[in-house]
C-alpha angles and dihedrals in degrees: 000000000000115000120198130192100232142077124244113234119194115211115202093197099061093020093231137120111245129195114258121202126202092359117171139115131276126180090350095306134106114254133183141068127298106201132203089243115111118229119242096234135127136201104061137095119194121210105176111279088002121085118190119202122191118179087333119179127183130156127181143170091217119105092251125040108185119011119187132184117262110270095038124144115206112201115187139186137182112013119325126182131188122181138184107200099186131135101175113143091230098039118141099199127197115162097185108022133180124174089213142003116358128190125190120196131180142142131248092272098047122095127195120184119191115186139176116193102198134129110168103039127116096235132016125182127166097194117021129178091180102193102002146055125290118215123184114192103172152324134082108294125184118184125183120182101186121221104292113153088263109027129169126175098202118017137177120170147097090134092125092051103045094041096241115122093187092070129083098062123148119196119180105193103170144345126053128293124195118183132187118184136156092229119004126017100196125005122189131161110282111292093359103106113104129174128187120268113265094044123160108215124186126187090015094182087083088076088074090095125187120347088245089065126086085210146287126258140228116212135158121264106170123357090206094061108066117185137189115223119190121193106193100181118199 
């Protein structure tokens, strides 16, 4: 597997993947340089706010692997994989990162693996909707966050920092989601985690979330869209 040293930054205006340098997060905000250089990657088609991935593969030693604008929908088919392989002590990792709302959409035959291989970093998130809502509509998603000091497999938040208490929701409407994280599997704003009715949930204590939460909740969205959610823990 080829490992590069830059971040992929999807631009909805020109519908291309650009090379990002020094991309990370500081004080809850994306930082870094999105260059005019186009990245040498295949397996994607951009259509404005919709990014289609087909058998897409990317691995980087940067803090962020794929950064997309808030409001992006990622549709995926085949088997796609994104990796951050980074063991810096001060790393602030986000494998799939959006500054705002993010939607993931696949069918029953589509897989999307999103992995952080980091053990010493400060933060590590596999899927991160920084200051927005995360919606998963289908597909087979695997998210691994590694064992950084503060790790989370699937994250939506930022509501405390941007002053919008309506943000930070996670809705899993269909498909299957397997999460492995050293600390928190899924973290949503308090009371804003919903999973479709008919869910099979194992190791449910992973719903406890961060210590600052009173707790997350499970509530039905659509009885016709059952989903299996696996919380694998450590």
